[in-house]
N, C-alpha and C positions, 0 to 999 in steps of 0.2 A: 504494500500500500504506500503510495507516494505521500509526501508531506501535505500536498494540497488536499488529497482525499482524507487524510487524517484531520486536517483543519475543518473541512466541510462536515465530517462526521461529528466533531466536537461542537461545531456551531449548531448543527441540527439538534444535538442532545441538549444544548443550552436553551435553544428556542422552545423545544417541546417541554422542557422542565419549567420554563418561565411562563408558559401559556397553557396550563392545563384547563380542560373544560370546567366551567362553573356548574353549580347545581341548576337544573332546568327550572325556569320560573315563567311567570306570566310575561315578563319582559322579552324572553326568547320567542314566545308565541307571537307577540306583537311585531317583533322584528321579522319573524318568518312570514307573517302576513304581508308586511310591506314589501319584502323581496319577492314574494310570490306574486303580488299585485304588479310589480314592474316587469317581471319576467313574463307573466301571463298577458300583460297588456301588449307586449311585442308580438305575441302569437295569436291573440284573439281576433285580430283583423286580417289574418292570413286566410284568403279565400279558399285556398287548397285545404287547409285544416278544416274549415267549416263544411265545405262540400264533401270531403272524404268522410268526415264524421257522420254525416247524414246517411251514408251507405254502409256503415260498419255492421257486421253481423255479430252474433253472440260470441263466437270464438275470438274474433278480433278484439272485441271489448274485453274479454277475459285476458287476452294477451297483453293489452295495454295496462290493465290493472296489475297483472303479474310483473310486467316490466317496471312499472312504477314502484312496486314493492321491493323488487330487487335493487333498483337504482337507489332508492331511499335507504335501504339497509346498508348498501356499500358505502354511501356517503356518510351515514351515521357512524359506521365502523371506522372508516379511514380518516374522516375529518374530526370526529369527536373521540371515540373510544380508544383509538391508537395513542392519544395523548394522556389517557388516564394512567396515573402512576400506581394507584392502589387497585390492583386487579382483583381484590377481594370483592369488589363491586362487579357483579356478573354482567355480562353483555346483555342478557335478556332484560334485566331491570333497566339498564342504560338505554337499550333500544326501544322498549315498549313505550315509555313516556314520550320520547321524541317521535317515534314512528306514527303513533296514533294522532299526536298533536299535528305533526307536519302533514299527514295525509288528509285529515279532516280540514285543516286550514286550506290546503290546496284545492279541495273540492268546493269549499265555501267560497274562496276567492274566485275560482273560475265561474261558479254560478253567479256571483255578484257581478262579475264583468259581463257575462252574457246578458243578464237582466238589465244592467246599467245602460248598455248600448242597444237594447231592444232586439237582440239577435234571436230571442225565443220566438218572436213573431215570424222571422224568416225561416226558423226551423219548422214551424207548422204545428207540431203537437208535442206533448210532454215527453214521449219516448225519444223522439229525435233530439229534443233539447237535452235530455239526459245523456245521450250519446256524445253530444258536443261538449257537455260539461266534463264527462269522463276523459275525452280526448284532450281537452284543454287543461285538465288537472295534471297531466304528465309533466309539461314544462313548469307549471306552477309548483309541483312537488320538488322538482330540482331546485327551483328558486328558494323554497323554504329551507332546504338543507344547506344551501349555500350561506344562509345567514350565520350558521355556526362557523363557517370558514372565515367570513368577513369580520365577525365579532366587533360590532360597533361599540364604542365606549362613550 
C-alpha cells in the first residue's frame, strides 16, 4: 500500500468517526420530505414517466416497489449504517425506522405533487393515479435517503 493510499484510508477513518449517524428524529423526516419534494419535482413533469405509468401492469408495479425497497435498503446501509461504530445496534432496528419513514414520505410527497399540479385529472381514474404515484415515488424515495448523505446542519 502506497503512502497516498494509507493517507486516504486514514482520512476516511477520521471522517467516518467524526460523522456518525445521529438518532433518527422528526427533523430527519422533514429533511427527507424536502429532498424528496425537489427530486420528485424534477421527475413529475416528465411526460414519459406519466405516460408509461398509465400503462404499467401489476408485475411492473411490483417490480418498481421491489426496486424501491432494494435501493432504499442499500442507501440506508451504505450511507447510514456503515458509519455506525456501535454495531450492537442491529441493522434491522436501524433500517426499519428509516425505511418505513422514507418510503411513506416518498409516496406522500409524490401524491402531493401529483395532486398539487392536477395530474390526477389527466390520469383519469384512481387506479391510474395510483400507478403514477407509485412510479413517481421511486425517485422521491432516492431523494429521501439522500438526505442522510447530505446531512444539513
